[in-house]
Structures are given as structure tokens and as C-alpha cells.
C-alpha positions as CSV (number, residue, x, y, z in Angstrom):
1,M,25.2,-9.6,2.0
2,S,21.4,-9.2,1.5
3,G,20.1,-7.1,-1.0
4,A,17.5,-5.5,2.2
5,H,21.2,-4.4,3.8
6,D,22.4,-3.2,0.5
7,L,19.4,-1.0,0.0
8,E,19.8,0.0,3.4
9,Y,22.7,1.7,3.1
10,K,21.9,3.7,-0.2
11,Q,19.3,4.9,2.3
12,L,22.4,6.1,5.0
13,F,24.2,7.6,1.9
14,G,21.2,9.5,0.4
15,H,21.3,12.0,3.0
16,P,23.7,14.8,2.6
17,E,24.6,15.0,6.2
18,L,26.5,11.3,5.9
19,V,27.9,11.4,3.3
20,R,29.3,14.7,4.5
21,D,30.8,12.5,7.7
22,L,31.7,10.1,5.0
23,L,33.8,12.5,3.2
24,A,35.0,14.7,6.0
25,G,36.1,11.4,8.8
26,F,37.4,8.7,6.2
27,T,38.8,10.6,3.7
28,P,42.4,12.5,3.7
29,F,40.5,15.4,1.9
30,A,40.6,18.4,4.4
31,C,38.2,20.3,1.8
32,F,35.0,18.3,2.6
33,A,36.0,19.7,6.0
34,G,33.2,21.4,8.5
35,L,30.5,21.8,5.1
36,P,26.9,22.4,5.8
37,P,24.4,19.9,4.2
38,E,23.0,22.7,2.3
39,A,26.6,22.0,-0.2
40,F,25.7,18.5,-0.7
41,E,23.2,17.5,-3.8
42,R,22.0,14.7,-5.2
43,V,22.6,13.9,-8.5
44,N,20.8,11.3,-10.8
45,A,23.6,8.8,-12.1
46,S,21.5,7.3,-14.8
47,F,23.7,7.5,-17.8
48,V,25.7,5.2,-16.2
49,S,23.0,2.6,-16.8
50,E,22.4,3.8,-20.5
51,A,25.7,1.7,-21.6
52,T,26.5,-0.7,-18.6
53,V,24.0,-2.5,-16.4
54,E,22.0,-0.9,-14.0
55,R,23.8,-0.9,-10.3
56,R,22.3,-0.6,-7.1
57,G,24.9,1.2,-5.4
58,D,25.3,3.9,-7.1
59,M,25.4,7.3,-6.5
60,L,26.6,10.8,-7.6
61,W,26.8,13.7,-5.8
62,R,27.6,17.0,-5.9
63,V,29.6,19.4,-3.5
64,R,29.8,23.2,-3.5
65,L,33.2,24.0,-2.2
66,D,32.7,28.1,-2.2
67,A,32.6,29.2,-6.2
68,E,33.4,25.6,-7.9
69,C,31.7,22.1,-7.7
70,V,33.2,18.8,-7.4
71,Y,31.1,15.9,-8.5
72,V,31.4,12.6,-5.9
73,F,31.4,9.3,-7.4
74,L,29.7,7.0,-4.6
75,L,29.9,3.3,-5.5
76,L,28.9,1.0,-2.6
77,E,30.1,-2.6,-3.3
78,F,28.6,-5.0,-1.3
79,Q,29.4,-7.9,-3.0
80,S,31.5,-10.7,-0.9
81,R,35.2,-10.2,-2.8
82,S,37.0,-6.7,-4.3
83,D,36.4,-6.3,-8.1
84,H,39.4,-6.9,-10.2
85,W,38.6,-4.7,-12.7
86,M,37.2,-1.5,-10.4
87,A,39.3,0.9,-12.0
88,L,38.5,0.7,-15.5
89,R,34.6,0.9,-14.2
90,M,35.6,3.4,-12.7
91,Q,37.3,5.2,-16.1
92,V,34.3,4.4,-17.9
93,Y,31.4,5.8,-15.2
94,V,33.9,9.7,-15.1
95,G,34.0,9.5,-19.2
96,L,30.2,9.1,-19.2
97,L,29.6,11.5,-16.8
98,Y,32.0,14.1,-18.4
99,Q,29.8,13.3,-21.5
100,D,26.3,13.4,-19.9
101,L,27.9,16.7,-18.5
102,V,28.5,18.1,-21.9
103,K,25.3,16.2,-23.7
104,R,22.9,18.8,-20.8
105,H,24.9,21.7,-21.6
106,Q,25.8,21.8,-18.5
107,V,29.2,22.4,-19.8
108,R,30.0,24.7,-22.2
109,V,32.7,25.5,-24.7
110,R,34.8,28.1,-23.0
111,D,34.3,26.1,-19.5
112,K,36.7,23.7,-18.0
113,L,35.4,19.9,-17.0
114,P,34.3,19.9,-13.0
115,T,36.9,17.5,-10.9
116,V,35.2,14.4,-9.9
117,L,36.2,12.2,-7.2
118,P,35.9,8.6,-7.4
119,L,35.4,7.2,-4.4
120,V,34.1,3.5,-3.3
121,F,32.8,1.7,0.0
122,Y,33.3,-1.3,0.3
123,N,31.6,-4.0,3.1
124,G,32.5,-7.4,1.8
125,S,33.6,-10.3,4.0
126,K,36.3,-10.8,2.6
127,A,40.1,-8.4,2.1
128,W,39.8,-5.4,-0.7
129,R,42.4,-6.7,-3.2
130,A,42.0,-5.0,-6.4
131,H,44.5,-2.4,-7.6
132,T,43.3,1.6,-7.0
133,D,45.0,2.4,-9.6
134,L,44.4,1.8,-13.3
135,G,48.1,1.7,-14.2
136,A,48.3,-1.7,-12.5
137,L,46.1,-3.4,-14.4
138,M,47.7,-2.6,-17.8
139,T,50.7,-3.6,-19.6
140,P,53.9,-1.3,-19.7
141,S,54.1,0.9,-22.4
142,P,56.5,0.8,-25.1
143,D,59.3,3.7,-25.6
144,G,57.3,7.0,-26.0
145,L,53.5,6.0,-25.5
146,A,52.9,5.9,-21.6
147,P,51.9,9.7,-21.7
148,F,49.2,8.8,-23.9
149,Q,48.1,6.3,-21.9
150,P,44.7,6.6,-19.3
151,V,44.8,7.5,-16.0
152,Q,42.5,6.7,-13.5
153,R,42.5,6.3,-9.7
154,Y,39.6,5.6,-6.8
155,V,39.8,6.3,-3.1
156,L,39.0,2.9,-1.7
157,I,37.0,3.2,1.8
158,D,36.9,-0.1,3.4
159,Q,34.5,-0.5,6.4
160,H,36.0,-3.6,7.9
161,T,39.3,-2.1,8.2
162,F,38.0,0.3,10.4
163,D,40.0,0.6,13.7
164,P,37.3,0.9,16.7
165,V,39.5,3.2,18.8
166,V,39.5,5.6,15.9
167,L,35.8,4.9,16.0
168,A,35.0,5.8,18.8
169,S,36.8,8.9,19.1
170,Q,35.4,10.5,16.2
171,H,33.0,12.9,17.2
172,N,31.0,11.4,14.0
173,L,27.4,10.5,13.3
174,L,28.7,8.2,11.0
175,A,31.9,6.0,13.1
176,N,28.8,6.0,15.3
177,L,26.7,3.9,13.1
178,F,30.2,2.0,12.0
179,Q,30.5,1.0,16.2
180,I,27.2,-0.4,15.7
181,E,27.6,-2.9,12.4
182,L,31.6,-3.8,13.6
183,S,30.7,-4.1,17.3
184,A,32.9,-7.1,18.8
185,T,31.6,-7.0,22.4
186,S,28.8,-6.8,23.9
187,A,30.2,-3.6,25.6
188,V,31.1,-2.0,22.7
189,L,28.1,-2.4,20.9
190,H,26.2,-0.6,24.3
191,K,28.4,2.4,24.6
192,A,27.3,3.0,20.6
193,L,24.0,1.9,21.3
194,T,23.7,4.4,24.0
195,L,25.4,7.7,22.5
196,F,23.0,7.3,19.0
197,S,20.3,6.9,21.1
198,A,21.2,10.0,22.7
199,W,21.7,11.9,19.5
200,L,18.7,10.5,18.2
201,S,16.8,11.5,20.9
202,G,17.5,14.9,20.9
203,Q,16.5,15.4,16.8
204,A,13.1,17.2,15.7
205,A,10.8,14.2,13.3
206,S,13.2,14.0,10.0
207,P,13.7,12.0,6.7
208,L,17.3,11.1,8.4
209,R,16.3,10.3,11.8
210,D,13.8,8.0,11.1
211,T,16.3,6.2,8.3
212,L,18.7,5.9,11.4
213,A,16.1,4.8,13.6
214,R,14.7,1.8,10.8
215,W,19.0,0.7,10.3
216,V,19.8,-0.1,13.9
217,E,16.1,-1.6,14.7
218,R,17.2,-3.7,11.5
219,R,20.7,-4.3,12.0
220,Y,19.9,-5.1,16.1
221,D,16.7,-7.1,15.4
222,V,18.3,-9.2,13.0
223,Q,22.0,-9.7,14.4
224,K,21.6,-9.2,18.0
225,L,18.3,-9.9,19.0
226,Q,17.2,-13.2,17.7
227,Q,20.5,-14.7,19.0
228,K,19.8,-13.1,22.6
229,S,15.2,-13.2,22.8
230,G,14.8,-15.9,20.3
231,H,12.0,-14.1,18.6
232,L,10.7,-10.4,17.6
233,E,8.5,-8.3,18.6
234,P,5.7,-7.6,15.5
235,P,6.0,-4.8,13.8
236,E,3.9,-1.6,14.7
237,E,2.3,1.1,12.4
238,I,4.0,4.2,14.5
239,D,6.6,6.0,14.5
240,M,10.1,3.9,14.3
241,G,11.8,6.5,16.3
242,E,9.4,6.7,18.9
243,R,9.2,2.9,18.9
244,F,12.9,2.9,18.7
245,F,13.0,4.2,22.2
246,R,9.5,3.5,23.5
247,T,10.6,-0.5,23.4
248,K,13.7,0.7,25.0
249,S,14.6,-3.4,23.8
250,I,18.6,-2.6,22.9
251,A,18.9,-0.8,26.0
252,E,17.3,-3.3,28.2
253,I,19.0,-6.3,26.6
254,F,22.2,-5.6,27.2
255,R,21.8,-3.9,30.8
256,D,20.7,-7.3,31.3
257,E,23.9,-8.6,29.6
258,A,26.2,-6.2,31.9
259,R,24.6,-7.1,35.1
260,D,25.2,-11.3,34.6
261,E,29.1,-10.1,33.9
262,G,28.8,-7.7,37.1
263,R,28.9,-4.6,35.7
264,K,26.9,-2.3,37.3
265,E,26.4,1.3,35.0
266,G,22.8,1.2,34.8
267,L,21.0,2.7,32.2
268,E,20.7,6.2,33.5
269,A,24.7,6.8,34.2
270,G,24.4,5.8,30.6
271,Q,22.0,8.4,29.2
272,L,24.3,10.9,31.4
273,L,27.5,9.2,30.4
274,A,26.1,9.5,26.6
275,M,24.6,12.8,26.5
276,R,27.5,14.4,28.1
277,S,29.9,13.2,25.1
278,V,27.1,14.4,22.7
279,V,27.2,18.0,24.1
280,K,30.9,18.1,24.3
281,G,31.4,16.1,20.7
282,Q,29.5,18.6,19.0
283,L,30.3,21.9,20.5
284,H,33.9,21.0,20.3
285,K,33.0,20.5,16.6
286,R,31.0,23.3,16.2
287,F,33.5,26.1,18.3
288,G,36.9,24.3,18.5
289,R,38.4,23.2,22.0
290,L,36.3,23.4,24.6
291,P,37.7,25.7,28.1
292,S,38.1,23.7,31.0
293,E,35.0,25.5,33.0
294,H,32.5,24.7,30.2
295,V,33.8,21.4,30.3
296,A,33.1,21.4,34.1
297,R,29.8,22.7,33.4
298,I,28.5,19.7,31.1
299,D,30.2,17.2,33.5
300,A,28.3,18.2,36.7
301,A,25.1,18.3,34.4
302,G,21.6,16.9,34.8
303,L,20.2,14.6,32.3
304,D,17.4,17.9,31.9
305,Q,20.2,20.7,31.5
306,L,22.3,18.2,28.6
307,N,19.0,17.5,26.3
308,L,18.3,21.6,26.7
309,W,21.3,22.2,25.9
310,A,21.5,20.0,23.5
311,D,17.9,21.3,21.5
312,R,20.8,24.6,21.6
313,L,23.3,22.8,19.9
314,M,22.5,23.7,16.1
315,D,21.2,27.0,16.6
316,G,23.4,28.5,19.2
317,R,26.2,31.0,18.0
318,S,28.4,30.7,20.1
319,I,29.5,28.0,23.1
320,A,28.3,30.9,26.1
321,E,25.1,31.1,24.1
322,V,24.3,27.2,24.0
323,L,25.3,26.7,27.6
324,E,23.3,29.6,29.0
325,E,21.2,28.7,32.0
326,R,17.5,28.8,31.7
327,G,14.9,26.6,31.7
328,A,16.3,24.3,33.6
329,G,18.2,23.6,36.7
330,T,21.8,21.4,36.8
331,G,22.1,18.4,38.9
332,T,24.0,15.8,39.8
333,P,23.4,12.6,38.9
């Protein structure tokens, strides 16, 4: 996998919203669910390179859970195969982190060392086979010495083991991106891109929006567009998000392919389906299970009304406040 691809993934996980989605949606730890982006703070991990070779994919986040902080050491592994010594590397990294916290007086003598979650995100072409427990790399200890041996484990997230059905069921922006990355058929990719487009079109300009637009456009251009159209459009010096929607190259190509295969969904119907899914998914995420009358209203709403509701999703304090009718009419497609 190319260095450019690696760098783009690091840019993705440089945003707290996507780190939150990774922890809440792809690890078993409930403590990360429902946290706001403000609870995540990127921390300089330069202490690692002082004693080891500097790596592009090493990231450190501090996550505030009530009065406590958890450090998440995130390693992005894009080499073709697993690293046999990863558990040992993690022990070194965690030790360096603790040493750095003490050195910078972030931990005082009377304090306890903070919790650290070592996490490996793997996107290699072969299955990850390395042990996630340091003990599995060590010879059995003689009688009585086992309690004095180092203990270290890490959490592995292997992108290629994701279940497409599970990804499709998650109301999670990162899960949507993984669907785009891993789609094996054009139908799945078309649906994932439509959902992503609906989310992106409802967002104001922001660094996250720009990063996501670039990521999806480059993924598609390199892996799909060249194969289907034989060329790439010259880059334009405009906002990548605006270009993504103005050219509609992705939607047009998959709409044409759907027509060739006898599918008659149409772009407008796809946008309606996507926006309804986004509105329902975000309301469920913020306020819990939707009453049937609200589900019926969303299923009957037109695109203008859905866009209005999407604009209110971040600020609305209740389902009723988000779905309050003002400024746009409803209508069926």
C-alpha cells in the first residue's frame, strides 16, 4: 500500500470525530460511546522517535472520561503483513509514554499513572497473525518467576475482517467510509457513496469535511474511475467538497452502471433514501429509539424537508425540536 494512502489514513485519524467512531464502533469498550469530540485531544508522540525509528503511523490521543483521562496509543499498520513483535513494541511505547509524562511533570509522585489503551489499526493485504499478548512471545518461566515477567496486550482492529452486513447496520461515519473502501460490488459502493454524499452535503465547511471529500475522491479516482472511464479529470483549484458534488462523477458512473444492469433506482430516489437514513440514524444516535410516528414523517418527507432537518441535527435538543415544521414543506418524492 502506497505511502500516500498511509498519509491519508493518518489525516483521517487526525480528526477527533473519527477517532471517537473508531473507539465507539470498533472496540468493545462502552466507555467511549457518546463522547463529544471535545473529549479527544491529540498529543505529541515525538517521544517515541527519541528511542526508536520515527514512524508515520504512530498517534497518541488523550480522552477525557469524566474526571479521568485515558491515553490511546494508535498505531496505523499499512505494511503488507503483520508485525510478529508488535506486543513487544507496544510495551516499549507504553513505557516511553509513562517516562515522558513523568519527565514533563504531567504525573507527580503522589499521582497514579494513567490508563493506556494500545490499539493497532491494520490495513495490510494478508491476515494479521501476530500475537496480541506479549506472554505468547516469551518462554515459560521457571517456578516462582512468572509474577515478575512483563505483561502487555493490545487491541487489534483488522479492516479486512469487517463484516459488510455489520458495517451497513452501523450509524457511524467511519463505518460508511470503511464500506466505501471495502465494497466488493458496485451496488454496495453506490449505496455507501450516496449515504456519504448526503452526510457531506449537510455539513458546513470544516477541516473534517475537506479531509473526507479528498479521501473519498482519491479512493474512487485511483481504484474505480481509471478503470471505468480510462482517464482522470485535471485537478481544479476549488474546494474539494464542492468539486465532489459539482462533478458528480461518482454518482453518474454508478448510475450508468446500474442502468446497464437493469436497475432503475435513479439519483433522486437514491438521495431521498440516503437522507432519510441519515436523519433517522442521527436522531436514533442522539435521542434513542424513534417513535413510529416520527419514522413515518421522515419516510414521507421530501428532500427539502430532510435537508432542513439535517441542518438541525447538531443543535436540536429533542426529536420534536429537530422535526418541527418551519421554513420548508413536506412532500413525497
